[in-house]
C-alpha positions as CSV (number, residue, x, y, z in Angstrom):
1,M,-42.7,96.5,155.0
2,T,-44.5,97.5,151.9
3,K,-43.3,95.7,148.7
4,I,-42.3,97.9,145.7
5,D,-42.8,96.5,142.2
6,L,-41.5,98.6,139.3
7,I,-42.9,98.0,135.8
8,T,-40.5,99.4,133.2
9,G,-40.6,99.3,129.5
10,F,-40.1,101.5,126.5
11,L,-42.7,104.0,125.2
12,G,-45.8,102.2,123.9
13,A,-44.6,98.8,125.0
14,G,-47.9,98.0,126.8
15,K,-47.1,98.7,130.5
16,T,-50.5,100.1,131.4
17,T,-52.3,97.1,129.7
18,F,-50.1,94.7,131.6
19,L,-50.5,96.6,134.9
20,K,-54.3,96.3,134.8
21,K,-54.0,92.5,134.4
22,Y,-51.3,92.2,137.1
23,A,-53.2,94.4,139.6
24,K,-56.4,92.4,139.2
25,Y,-54.5,89.2,139.9
26,L,-53.0,90.8,143.1
27,I,-56.4,92.1,144.2
28,N,-58.0,88.7,143.7
29,K,-55.3,87.3,145.9
30,G,-56.4,89.6,148.7
31,E,-53.6,92.2,148.5
32,K,-54.2,95.9,149.3
33,I,-52.3,97.7,146.6
34,C,-51.5,101.2,145.3
35,V,-50.6,102.0,141.7
36,L,-48.3,105.0,141.5
37,E,-48.2,106.6,138.0
38,N,-44.8,108.2,137.8
39,D,-44.7,110.0,134.5
40,F,-42.0,111.9,132.7
41,G,-44.5,114.3,131.0
42,A,-46.3,117.1,132.6
43,I,-49.7,115.3,132.3
44,N,-50.5,111.6,132.8
45,V,-53.0,110.2,130.4
46,D,-52.6,106.6,131.6
47,M,-54.3,107.4,134.9
48,V,-57.6,107.6,133.1
49,L,-57.0,104.2,131.6
50,L,-56.5,102.7,135.1
51,N,-59.7,104.0,136.7
52,E,-61.4,100.6,136.1
53,I,-59.2,98.9,138.7
54,A,-59.6,101.5,141.4
55,G,-61.6,100.4,144.5
56,D,-61.4,99.5,148.1
57,N,-58.2,97.4,147.7
58,C,-56.6,99.4,144.9
59,N,-55.8,103.1,145.1
60,L,-54.4,105.3,142.3
61,E,-51.7,107.9,142.9
62,M,-49.8,110.1,140.6
63,I,-46.7,112.3,140.4
64,V,-45.5,114.2,137.3
65,G,-42.2,115.3,136.0
66,G,-41.1,117.5,133.1
67,D,-38.9,119.9,135.1
68,G,-35.7,118.0,135.7
69,A,-34.4,114.8,137.3
70,E,-33.8,116.3,140.8
71,A,-37.3,117.8,141.1
72,H,-38.7,114.5,139.8
73,K,-36.8,112.5,142.4
74,R,-38.0,114.9,145.3
75,R,-41.6,114.4,144.2
76,L,-41.2,110.6,144.2
77,K,-39.8,110.6,147.7
78,T,-42.5,113.0,149.0
79,K,-45.2,110.9,147.5
80,L,-43.9,107.7,149.0
81,I,-43.5,109.3,152.4
82,A,-47.2,110.5,152.2
83,M,-48.2,106.9,151.3
84,G,-46.1,105.3,154.0
85,M,-48.8,104.9,156.6
86,S,-51.6,103.7,154.3
87,G,-51.2,100.0,155.0
88,Y,-50.5,98.9,151.5
89,D,-49.2,95.4,150.9
90,R,-47.7,96.4,147.6
91,V,-47.0,99.6,145.6
92,I,-46.7,99.2,141.9
93,I,-44.9,102.0,140.2
94,E,-45.4,102.6,136.5
95,P,-43.1,105.2,135.1
96,S,-43.1,106.6,131.6
97,G,-40.9,104.8,129.1
98,I,-38.1,107.2,130.1
99,F,-36.8,106.1,133.6
100,D,-33.6,104.9,135.2
101,P,-34.4,102.1,137.8
102,D,-31.4,103.2,139.8
103,E,-33.3,106.4,140.7
104,L,-35.8,104.3,142.6
105,F,-33.1,102.3,144.3
106,D,-31.4,105.5,145.5
107,T,-34.7,106.9,146.8
108,L,-35.6,103.8,148.7
109,Y,-32.2,103.8,150.5
110,E,-33.0,107.2,152.0
111,E,-34.6,107.7,155.4
112,P,-37.4,107.2,156.3
113,L,-38.3,105.2,153.2
114,D,-35.7,102.5,154.0
115,R,-37.8,101.6,157.1
116,W,-41.1,101.4,155.3
117,Y,-40.5,99.9,151.8
118,E,-38.5,97.1,150.3
119,M,-37.7,96.6,146.6
120,N,-39.5,93.5,145.5
121,N,-39.7,93.1,141.7
122,I,-38.6,94.8,138.5
123,I,-40.7,93.7,135.6
124,C,-39.8,94.9,132.1
125,I,-42.3,95.0,129.3
126,L,-40.8,94.7,125.8
127,D,-42.7,95.1,122.6
128,A,-42.3,92.1,120.2
129,E,-42.1,94.6,117.4
130,T,-39.2,96.6,118.8
131,E,-37.0,97.7,116.0
132,D,-33.2,97.2,116.0
133,N,-32.4,100.6,114.6
134,I,-33.6,102.8,117.4
135,S,-31.3,105.7,118.5
136,K,-28.4,105.2,120.8
137,A,-30.2,107.1,123.6
138,S,-33.2,104.8,123.2
139,R,-30.9,101.7,123.2
140,Y,-29.3,102.8,126.4
141,M,-32.7,103.3,128.1
142,L,-33.9,100.0,126.9
143,M,-30.8,98.3,128.2
144,S,-30.9,100.0,131.6
145,E,-34.5,98.8,132.2
146,A,-34.0,95.3,130.9
147,V,-30.8,94.4,132.8
148,S,-32.4,95.3,136.1
149,A,-35.5,93.1,135.5
150,G,-36.2,89.8,137.2
151,K,-38.5,89.0,134.3
152,I,-38.9,90.5,130.8
153,I,-42.4,90.1,129.5
154,I,-43.0,90.3,125.8
155,S,-46.1,92.3,124.7
156,K,-48.0,91.9,121.4
157,I,-46.9,88.3,121.0
158,N,-49.1,85.8,119.2
159,D,-48.9,82.5,117.4
160,E,-47.5,84.2,114.3
161,N,-44.6,86.0,115.9
162,T,-43.6,83.7,118.8
163,Y,-40.4,83.1,116.8
164,K,-39.3,86.6,117.8
165,K,-38.5,85.5,121.3
166,G,-35.0,84.4,120.1
167,K,-34.6,87.6,118.1
168,I,-35.5,89.7,121.1
169,V,-32.9,87.8,123.3
170,D,-30.3,88.5,120.6
171,L,-31.2,92.2,120.4
172,L,-31.1,92.7,124.1
173,N,-27.7,91.0,124.5
174,K,-26.3,92.9,121.6
175,T,-27.4,96.2,123.2
176,I,-26.1,95.0,126.6
177,E,-22.7,94.3,125.1
178,E,-22.7,97.7,123.4
179,F,-22.9,99.4,126.8
180,A,-20.4,97.1,128.5
181,C,-22.9,95.7,131.0
182,N,-22.1,92.5,133.0
183,R,-25.5,90.8,132.6
184,K,-26.5,88.3,129.9
185,I,-30.2,87.7,129.1
186,D,-31.3,84.1,128.8
187,E,-34.6,82.8,127.4
188,K,-35.5,81.7,131.0
189,D,-35.6,85.4,131.9
190,I,-38.3,86.0,129.3
191,I,-42.1,85.3,129.3
192,A,-43.3,85.2,125.7
193,K,-47.0,84.4,125.8
194,A,-50.2,86.0,124.5
195,W,-51.5,88.1,127.4
196,D,-55.0,86.8,127.0
197,N,-53.6,83.3,127.8
198,L,-51.8,84.4,131.0
199,R,-53.1,82.4,134.0
200,D,-52.6,82.5,137.7
201,K,-49.5,80.3,137.5
202,D,-47.9,82.8,135.2
203,F,-48.7,85.7,137.5
204,D,-47.5,83.7,140.4
205,L,-44.1,83.5,138.7
206,I,-44.2,87.2,137.7
207,A,-45.1,88.2,141.3
208,R,-41.8,86.5,142.4
209,A,-39.7,87.9,139.6
210,G,-37.2,89.7,141.9
211,Y,-34.7,92.0,140.3
212,R,-31.0,92.2,139.3
213,K,-28.3,94.7,140.1
214,A,-26.4,94.8,136.9
215,E,-23.2,96.9,136.5
216,Y,-22.7,99.2,133.5
217,V,-21.1,102.6,132.8
218,K,-23.6,105.4,133.2
219,R,-24.0,107.5,130.1
220,A,-24.8,111.2,129.9
221,F,-28.1,110.8,128.0
222,E,-30.3,113.5,129.6
223,N,-34.0,112.8,129.3
224,A,-34.9,116.4,128.6
225,D,-32.5,116.5,125.8
226,A,-33.1,113.1,124.3
227,Y,-36.9,113.1,124.5
228,Q,-39.6,115.6,124.0
229,T,-43.3,115.7,124.9
230,L,-45.8,118.0,123.1
231,F,-49.3,118.6,124.4
232,Y,-52.4,119.6,122.4
233,F,-55.2,120.6,124.8
234,D,-58.9,120.4,123.8
235,F,-57.9,118.7,120.6
236,D,-60.7,118.0,118.2
237,M,-60.6,116.3,114.8
238,P,-62.9,113.9,112.8
239,I,-61.9,110.4,113.4
240,N,-61.1,109.6,109.7
241,E,-58.9,112.7,109.5
242,L,-57.2,111.7,112.8
243,E,-56.3,108.2,111.6
244,K,-54.9,109.7,108.4
245,A,-52.9,112.4,110.2
246,V,-51.3,109.9,112.6
247,K,-50.2,107.6,109.8
248,M,-48.7,110.5,107.9
249,I,-46.8,111.8,110.9
250,F,-45.2,108.4,111.5
251,G,-44.3,108.3,107.8
252,D,-42.9,111.8,107.6
253,Q,-39.2,111.8,108.7
254,K,-39.3,115.6,108.8
255,C,-41.6,115.4,111.9
256,G,-38.6,114.0,113.8
257,N,-38.4,110.6,115.4
258,V,-42.0,110.3,116.7
259,L,-42.2,107.4,119.2
260,R,-45.8,107.5,120.4
261,I,-49.0,109.5,119.9
262,K,-51.7,109.0,122.6
263,G,-54.5,110.8,124.2
264,F,-58.2,111.5,124.2
265,I,-59.7,113.4,121.2
266,D,-63.0,115.1,120.6
267,T,-64.1,113.6,117.3
268,G,-67.7,114.9,117.4
269,G,-69.3,112.0,119.3
270,I,-70.8,111.8,122.8
271,K,-67.7,110.2,124.2
272,K,-64.1,111.1,123.6
273,T,-62.0,109.0,121.3
274,E,-59.0,107.3,122.8
275,I,-55.9,106.9,120.6
276,N,-52.7,105.0,121.3
277,A,-50.3,104.8,118.4
278,T,-46.8,103.7,117.7
279,R,-45.0,103.3,114.4
280,T,-46.3,99.7,114.1
281,K,-49.7,99.8,115.8
282,L,-52.7,102.1,116.0
283,M,-55.4,101.5,118.5
284,I,-58.6,103.6,118.6
285,G,-61.5,103.3,121.0
286,E,-64.0,105.2,123.2
287,S,-63.3,106.8,126.6
288,E,-65.4,108.3,129.4
289,T,-62.8,111.1,130.1
290,E,-64.0,114.7,129.9
291,R,-60.8,116.5,128.9
292,A,-59.5,116.2,125.3
293,V,-55.7,116.2,125.1
294,L,-53.3,114.7,122.5
295,I,-49.7,113.9,123.4
296,V,-46.8,113.4,121.0
297,I,-43.6,111.9,122.4
298,G,-40.4,111.5,120.4
299,E,-36.8,112.7,119.7
300,A,-35.9,115.9,117.9
301,L,-39.5,116.7,117.2
302,N,-40.2,119.3,114.5
303,K,-43.1,121.5,115.8
304,D,-43.4,123.3,112.5
305,R,-43.7,120.1,110.5
306,L,-46.1,118.6,113.0
307,K,-48.2,121.7,112.7
308,K,-49.0,120.7,109.1
309,Y,-50.9,117.6,110.4
310,I,-52.2,118.5,113.9
311,G,-51.7,122.2,114.5
312,E,-49.8,124.2,117.1
313,P,-49.0,122.5,120.4
314,S,-50.3,124.0,123.6
315,I,-47.1,123.1,125.4
């Protein structure tokens, strides 16, 4: 049977960055894998970032959402059926930061998937800079992903902030208690190490992480209501103005609760400029992609206020 690994984590936690490292480790071990990008939004920018790992032993597939949970679940099942005879040793699923792991369990229990696939690992990526004042809907989503994980891997950790491991354990357990879940997170469940220092022995441990079936009361937080995704196609802006606009958006509460800004921008150069920004981190680089698109993800987004900084959204 083909193993299924699910990589969860909140918006901007670093799932795609980790996935590239994990996939390279598995490929070097001789596994034939497929990475399935399973996004909440209508367009998947992260697929572009994964092109460097595609090859004979690594295929990339994608499904998109944006029109309801049931349609999203049907697409996931259809895609897995289509991939069922491809001879993969492992399928790694990277959803957006908005995903209930129980949706995948439910799908894998259905025929014919129950004959072809087995749940192997759930790996949760958690940002070391995660704030403790996120909304209740976000706390619930964070809790539901973390309590199912065999291992929780801390991103953006370094020598200066390794002390935050204990703080993160406290934050998770406080959130778990809030939603009356029966699991308790221990430090042994967490890997807190700079990712450049991860070695094969670390990935050996991660590849055997397993998963947990925690019990908690399901809450009526609908993704479409709690989160919004705005798209700006063919977006162009000089890079200095772009940096300024992004910082001002995160600093302007009237824009709504902006969680992440990412995409590929035409800044006037030969290559597109890649941007990936959260409230605590702004990364800018170059990309080979042809299409320019900017994506803003958040809660209660104010389109009129955002227009002041980046114009009218396409969707």
